[in-house]
N, C-alpha and C positions, 0 to 999 in steps of 0.2 A: 336594670333600667333605673336611672336616677330621675326623680320627679320632684318638682317643687310646687307646693300649693300655697305659697306665701304671697304670690302676686296674681293679678288678673289683667286681662286685656280690656281696654276701654272699648265698650260696644255701644256707646250713646248714639253714634251716627253711622253704624254699619248695617242698619236694617233689622237689628235684633227686635223680635216681637216683644220680649219682656221690657226692654228699655223704651221702645217707642210707645207702648201703652202707658208706661210710667210717666214719660215726659208729657204725653197728652193729658193724663190725669193731673199731673202736678207740674205745670209749665214753669212755675216760679221757684221750684225746689232748689235749694242751695247745692253747690258743688260738694261732692263727697258723700252725699246721701245715696244709698244703694237700695234697689228694690229686692226684697226677699220673697218674691212672688213666683212667677212661672218656673216650672221644673226644667230649667236648663242651667248651664253654668258658664262662667267667663274665663275659666282656666285655659291655658295653652294646651293644645292637643299633644298627645305623646309624639316624641321625635320620630319614632318608627312610622307612625301614621302619616305625619307631614311629609317625610321623605319618600315614603312609598307612594303616596298620592302624587307627589311632584314627578316622580319617575313615570308613573302611569300617564300623567298629563303630557309628558314629553314624548311618549312613544305610542299612545293609543289613538286610533281613529274612532271618532264618536258617532258612528252610524248606529243602526238598530242593534241592540245588544241584549243577549240573554245570559242567564247564569252559566258559568263554566264549571267543569269538573273540579278545578281548584277551589272555586267558591263553595260548591256543595261539600267538598271534603273539609273545608275550614269550619263550616256550620256543624257538620256531623262530629268532627273532632272536639269542638268547643262543648257541645252538649254532652258528649261522652265524658270529657274531662271534668267539667264543672257540675253537671247535673246527673251523671251516671245513667244516661239515657242513650241507647243505641238506636239512632234514627235510620229509617229507610229513606233514600233520596226522593222517592216518589211522594213521600208524605210532606215534603217541604214546598210550599207555595209562597207567593209574595203579594205585597200590597204597598201602595205609596205611604201608608201609615196605618197604625192600629185602629184609629177611629174610622177610616174608610172601610177597613176590614170588618169592624163591628157592624157598620151600616149594611155592608154587603151580606153578612151572615144573617142579620135580622130579616132582610128582604128575601133571601133565598129560602129561609126555613119557617117563616111566619106570614100571616096575612093581616090586613088592617083590622084593628080592634083586638087582636090577640094580646095577652098579658105577658109582660116581661118583667122579671123580678130583679131588683137591686138591693144591696145591703148597705144601709145608710148609717153614718155619713160616708159618702163615696164620691169619687171623681165626677164632678158635675156634668161634663159632656155626655155621660151615659144617659142621663135623664133627657137631655136636650135631643139626642139622636132618636131615642124611643118616641118621644112626642112628635118630632118632626116627620116621622114615618107613619104617624097615625096609629101607633100601637099604644096600649095602656100600660102605664107604669104601676107596678106593684112594689111598694117600698116597705122593707122590713128593717126596723131599727136594731142595730147591734146593742147589746146590754152594756151600759157603762156603769161599772161598780168598782169602788176602791181604786179609781184612777186607771183602769184598764178596760178594754172592750172584749166581749165574748159573744159567741153565737147563741141565739135563743132558738133552740131546736123546735120547741112547741109553737112559737110564733111563726117560725118559718113554714112548718107544715100546715098550720092553719091558713096562712096567706096563700099557699099553693093550692089548697083545696078550695077556698072561697073564690079565688080569682081565676081558677083554671089556667094556671101559669104554663106557658109553652117553653120559655127560655129563661135561664138565669145567667146574668152577666156577673162573673166573679172577678174581683180585682185581687191579684195575688203576686206579690205582697199588696196589702190593702192601703191604697191612697185615699184619704190623707192621714190615716191614723198610724201608719208605719208598722202595721201588724203582719207578721209572718204566720200564716195559718198552720196550726198543728195538724198532724196526721189524722187524729181522731175527729177534728172538726171537718176536714175534707171528706172523711168517710161518711159523716152524717149527711153532708150535702149530696154526695154521689148516691147514697142509699135512697134519699128522697127523690132524686132525679130519675133513678131506675124505677122506683115505685110508681111515679106519676108520669113517666115517659117524657122527661124534660131534657132539652138540649142545653149544654153548658158552653157559653162563650167565655173563655178564660184569658183575661188580659194579664199577661205576665211581663209587661214592659220593664218592670223594675226588678226582675227576678235574679239578675246578677249582682244586685246591690244589697247583699245580706250582711248584717252586722255580726261581729265576732260573738260566738256563743249560740248562734241560731242557724237553723238549717232549713232551706227552702226545698219544697217537694213539687216538681212539675206535675200538675194534676194527672195527665194521662199515664204517668208511671205508677200511680196509686194502685190500679187494678185494671183488669180487662173491661170491667163495667165502665170505669172512668174513660178509658181509651175509646170505647165504642160510642161515646156521646159528647166528646169534647173537641172544640175548635180552640187551639192555643195560639195566642197572638203575642209576639214579642218583637224586639228591635235592639239595635245598638244605640238607639237615639238617647237613651238615658245613661247607659253604662259608659259610653264614650262620647256623649254630647254630639250626636250626629243627626239631630232631628231635621236640620235643613237639607239633608240629602234625600229625604223622602223615601226611605227604604225600610220595610218591615217584613217580618217573617210570619207566615201562617202555617201551622203544623196541624194536619188532619190525618190521623192514622187509619181511621175507618174508611174503607174504600167507598161505601155508599154515600157517606157525608161529603167526602172529598169530591166525588163526581158531581154531586148536586151543587156544591159551592162553585166548582169550576164552571159548570154549565151556566150557572147564573152570571158569574163574573164575566164570562166571555161575551155575553150579550149586552154588557154595559158599554155604552158608547165611550166612556172615559178610559177604557183599557185598564180596568182596575187590577188586573193580574200583572201589569207591567210596572217596573221600577227603573230608576235611572242607573246608567252604567257606573257613574262615580260612586253611588251609594253601594252598589254591589262590591266594588273593589275596596271601598273603605271598610265594609263589614268583613271582608276576607282578611284584610291586613290586621284589623283590630283583633279578630278571633285568633289569628295565627301568631301575632307578635306583641300584643299589648296587654296580656294578662297580668304582668307584673305591675304595670301602671295602674290597672284597675284595682289590684290588691292594695296599693299605696293609697289610692283615692278612697277606698272603703275605710281604711284605718284613719285617714284624715277626717272623714265624716263622723266616724265614731268618736274621735277625740272632740270634735265640735259638739256633738250631742252631750258628752259628759261635761264639757265646759258650760253649756247652757243649763243643764240640769243642776249642777253644783251652784252656779251663780244664783239661780232663782231660789233654791233651797236655803242659801245663805242670806240673801238680801231681800227677797220678796217671797216668803214661803207660802203665801196665799195663792200664788200662781203655780200651777202644777204642770210639770213637763212630763209627758207620757213616755213610756219606754220606746226606744227606736230599735226595731228589730230588722226592718228593711226599708229601702228607699233612702233618699237624702232629704226628706221632708219631715220637719219636726212639728208635731201636733201639740199645742200648748193650751191649757185650760185656764181662762181668766175668770171663770164664773164666781169664784169665792170673793171677788172684789165687789160683787153686788152692784154692778153698773148696768144700765140698760145698754142696748147695742149701739145706739147713736153716741152716747157718752164714751163708751169704750173705744169705738173707732176714732172719735175726735181726739181723745187723749193719746192714742197710739200714733196717729198720723199727723194731726195738726200741731200737737204739742211735743211729742217724742220724736217726730220725724222718722218713724219706723214703719215701713210699708210691707205687710205680709198679706197673704190671701185670707179674706174673711171666712170664718168657719161656716157661716150660714150659707155660703155658696154650695157647700157639700151636702146640704140637707137641713131641715128645720132643727134637727138635733145637734147641729154644729154651732148653734148660737152660743156666743161667749167664748169661742175658741178662735185661734189663729193658726194658720199653717205657715211655717217659716222654712225657707230654703237654706240649708246648711252648707251648700257648696260654695263657700267663700273662705278666704284666709281668716285665721282666728282674730287678727286685730280688727277687721271689719265687723265681725260678730260681737266682739267685746265692746266696741264703740257703740253699737246699737243697743246692747244690753244696758250699758251705763245710762243711755238716754231714757230707756224705759224705767230704770231704777229711779232716776231723778224725778220723773213725772209721777210715778205710782208709789214711791216710798211713803210709808205712814210714819210721820214724825211724832 
């Protein structure tokens, strides 16, 4: 499969959430300035996916639709090939998105004022969902030392004890820091969850986007104990940029957990177990035919990461680019510039015309960081880096 990541489609006027938010925030921004914010991309979809969906559109009747055997086989084959996980079809459920599935899980397994734990800095909708459902947020900071993040086992257990935590939401790989959890770190989390009878909601939406030299472990494959208390959520929305098709996968191997989740979801008026027919077919095609495209995409992201890292090391060494192990989201530390948050944002956006997600969105310990979407052609990234250099270079 031949793939080119040298050009992007113009999405300024096609309803793209990323672009519409950007234009609303910066209505006077000049042409050619690109938002490095929301985690989607503007590359053309794989040819196999476009042609497969066109054929489906030409022949399909879009009445009420449920997953087919071909669809389930594609999911099972993908997980076996990519993640060495042999799934039972009955374990595979669906949701219009990972976030609705998180909300569904919280409501099915907890009550108001229960404590739900997140590891900060982390994808900010987690906290918003917990608070909107009148549950209590327990936030444990990851340790940031020598330019990398690690799990603080003592702080984690202390927080679990003090707050009587009922659920942990795990982000794996971890957004925004690009961390792929090590086996021993996952073992610590599972051991604590077994000890204190905690459910794990495992957001693995980025788990197919693993950089060379790293290996992702789907949490339920870790052990029988992990399988017994994990709800795993994923989607093709990041791997193949299909978020607009509103189709996500919920994997629950434990019969009791799955039954409770399904029973709750069936009573939701929104039909939260249902997804759209086009999303199911797109997932099937992507899993069956687009693996080579994804491999090329990952290599492109990794080259972009190396480009950004070398650029800052060479030209602005006080800005630290963290290792990228998974996702296509680069976490960058600007704290050594010793600027307050308002100054930093002004110089990035108003003077450099570079728009990334502000680190403080992901938690108080994200202050002084930016999250940069690397899913762009290299010339666009180089152009942005040069504008940053021009503004922040110490003469």
